[in-house]
N, C-alpha and C positions, 0 to 999 in steps of 0.2 A: 922184516915183514913178518910179523904176525905165523905164530901157523899154530895147525889144531887140525888133527889124526880122530877119524873118526872107524870103529871096529862095529862095524854091523852088515848088513842086509841086503841083498840088491834087489830091489825092488822094475822088476820089467817097467813096466807101465810109469814111471819116475817121478810120483809121487811121496813113495815115502826112502824110507831104509837108508841107503848108500846115497843115492842120487837125491833125496833132500837135505841130508845133509852137507851134500858139497855143494848144494845151491842157498842153501844157507851162510856157510861159507866164505864164499861168496861175497853173496848178500853187503856181506860183511868186511869183505876189503880185506882179509885174511887169506894166508896159501894154504891150502884143504889135501889134506892123503887121507890115504883109505884104506884099507885092512876090509877083506872081503868074507864074513864067516857063511854065507848059505845064499848061492841061489833059488828066489823063486818067481813062480809063472802067477802074474798077480795083475788082476787092473782094480781102475775104481768099484767092482760089482764084491770078488772076495778071494783068496790066494786060494790058487787050484793044485800048487803043488810045492815039496819046498827037500831042497836039494843041498844039505850038508856040502861046508869044503874040509877035505881030510885040516884033521887037529893039526898033522907035524906040517902041514904049507903053511897052516896062520901064525902059526909059530917062524917062520922061515920071512913071510911076510912081515911082519912085529921085528924081525931082528933087520930085515933092511931097513926099515923104518929106522929104527932108534941107536942105527951106527951110521946113519948118513942126514935123516936133516927130524934132528930130535924135537917133537912137537913143541906148542908150549903150553897145550891142554892136549886133553880127549872125549871121546864122547864115546862112549860107550853102549850099541845098542843089542838086534838080536843073539842072543849065540843058544843056536839052541840047541843041543844036545852037554851029555857031560862033562866029554874030553876035549868041549872048545873050551868054556868056559876055567880048567884045571888051563891048559895049553893060556889065555892069555891071563888068569891069573897068576901064571907061572912069567911070563915076562913083565908083569909089572911088579913083581920084587925083583927082576931081577936089572930092570931101567931104572924101575923110579919117579917114572915121571911123577909133575906137578899136577894138581886144578883137573880130576878126573874125575867127568859124570857121566853116571851112569842111571839110565833107562833102560826098565828094568821088562824088556819087551813080551811079554809071557803069553798074548795068544795076538791076535783080528780084533776087528771090530766085527767083522764077523764071522769070526766063532772059531777060526781055523788054532791049534794051537797050537803055536811056533815056538816054545823051549819045554820039553817032558820035564816030567816034574824031579828026579831026582840030579836034572839041570837045575833050577832052580835054586832045592836043598846046596846044592853044591855049594853054589853064586852068594846065597844066603851069607851060609859064614866061612867061604873062605877068602868072597871079590868082595863087598860089599864093605868088608873093613879096610881096603885098599883105595878105596873110591874120596873124594872134597864129598857129594850129595845122592842120592838119589833116587830119579820124578817117578813113581808108580800117580798111575790115576788113580780112581778109587774103586776100578772092581781087581786089578792089580797088586794095591793095599789091601782087600781080602781077603786074597789068597794069601800074600805074604804071613798075617798073622791069625790068619782064619776066624774073622768076625765082621761081621755085617758092621759098616755103615750109614747110621742113617740119620746126623747131624754133627755141624761144626764143633762139639764138643769131641763127637764119636775121631773126630779126623785129627783133631789138635792129640787125642789122645794114642790114636793112631802110631801120628809122626814122630812121638816120642816114645814109644814102644821099640817101632823098625830103629830108631834113630839109636838107644839104649842100648839094642839085642847086638848089631852088629856095627856097630861103631861107628855111623858113617851122619852128616844133614842129614836130614830130607824135607823135598820140595812135594807134598800127599796133593797133587790138580784135584780140582774142583768138576772140572767142567760137563762129569757125570753125573755127580747131584741134581735131586729135583726138591732139597728142603732151602733150599740159598733165597732169598729176594728175588723176585723179577725184575729180571734185567740184569743179574752184580753175576759174575763170576769171580766165587773167588775160592785161591789156591790159599795152604795152611805151607810155609816154609817153620819148618825150626829147626837152626845153625843148633848142632851139637859143640860147635867151641865157637863161644862167642866173641871172642878176644882178637879173633879175625876179621871179624864185622865194625858195627859203629863204636871207634875206639874213648868215644864218651860217655855213649850209652851202657851204662851199671846193669848189668845182666848176674841172673843167675847162675851159681858153676854147674847146674847142669843142662844150663842152653838158654837158647831167649825163639818164644813165638810170635812167627810175624806173622802179620796176613796180607795177602796180593791182591786186588781188589779188582774186578777191571767190567769190561759189559760183555753182557753177554752175545754173540754178534748173531744174526737172524741168515743164516747160512745152513747147510748141510752140508757142503761140500768142506768134509773135514778130514780127509786122507795123509795121516802123515804130521796131524800135528804133532802131538809127539813128539816124535824123531825132529823134526825142525826147532821147539820147546828144548829142547835140552842139548842142541847141537848150537843153538842160540847162546845158552848158557855158556855153553863149552866158549864162544864168541870169547863176550864176553869179557871170563875169565884171562882169556889169557891177553887179552888187552887190560888186565892190570884192577881190572872191578871188581870186588867185593862178592861175599856171594847175591844177599840182601840185593845189591846192585847190579851181579849181573842174572840175576830173576828178574827180575822188576824190568828191565831193559829187552829181556828175551821176552815176556812176554806181553809188551807193549808190541813188539820187531810183528810177534805170531798175531794180536789182533788188528793189522794192519793187513797182512797176509790173509788172513781173512776178508776181513775189508771191501776187497780189490773184489772182491765177488767173482773168481774164474771162477767158469764152468765148463768141464769136460769129464767126459764119458756117460757112462750107463746110469751111474754109481751114485756113492757120496764121491765126489770130485777131488780133484790136488788144488794146490797154496799155488798163491801166485807169490812168488819165494824175492821177484828183482824187483820191489820198494823200496828201500833203503837210497 
C-alpha cells in the first residue's frame, strides 16, 4: 500500500489542514500519516487562534515516521514560524524523501496570518529547493514575488520566476483570478525539469508551461481547497504518476469534491472528500 505523509496544521472544524489531508489520502485509498505543526481554533467563519507546536517535537514526529513507515510522498502545509520551517527542512535533507509537495499556507481566506514573515523568507530560500512542486494561489504568489498578478501572462511569468529563483516546479492556481473567461478556472503548471514529464514531448531546457483548465464551479463552500488539492497531488505522485498527470487528476478530484454541494457551517463551508 502506498503511503503519504502530511506535515501541516490541525483544523478543529475538519475542513482544512491535517483533517482535509487525511480525508483526501483515504479517498485515494492510500495510507495516511500526519505530523502536526500547529493547533488552530478555526471554523468556516474564520481563524480565532493559532498555537504552534514546538519545533523539537516536530522533529521527533518526523523521525518517528521516517524511521518506521517511510512515505512514498509528502505534502507540506502550514509552517507557522522559522524554527518549524528549519526543523522540517533539516529532516527533509536528512532522510531525502522523494515526491514532496509544498502548499505555502501564508494566510487564511479570512485574512489571519498563518506564517510569519521570517518563516516565509527561510521557506523560500531553504525549503522550496527540497520540494518537487510548490502550489501557491494568486495572493500567495504575489507575496512570494512581490508584485501583482493581473493576467494569464503574469501567471506564467510569476510561475517561471518562482521556479527559477527557488529551484522547484510551480503550480500557480487561478481560482482567485478575475481575468479569465467566464466559467473557466485555469491553473498554470511550470515544470522545471520537463524530462520527468512527457517523454515524447520536446521541451526547452528551461522547463515547460502547461495550462490545466476546468470548470469554475458555482459553490461558495470552498474551505480547504488548497489543502485538498496539494494532498491529492501528493497521492497521485505516490501512485507513480508524473507531475502533469498528478496535477490534472488532482484538479479533477477537487472539482468533484466541490460539486458535491456539501453545505455545513455558517461561513465558507468544507468540501465532501469521500467522492472517489
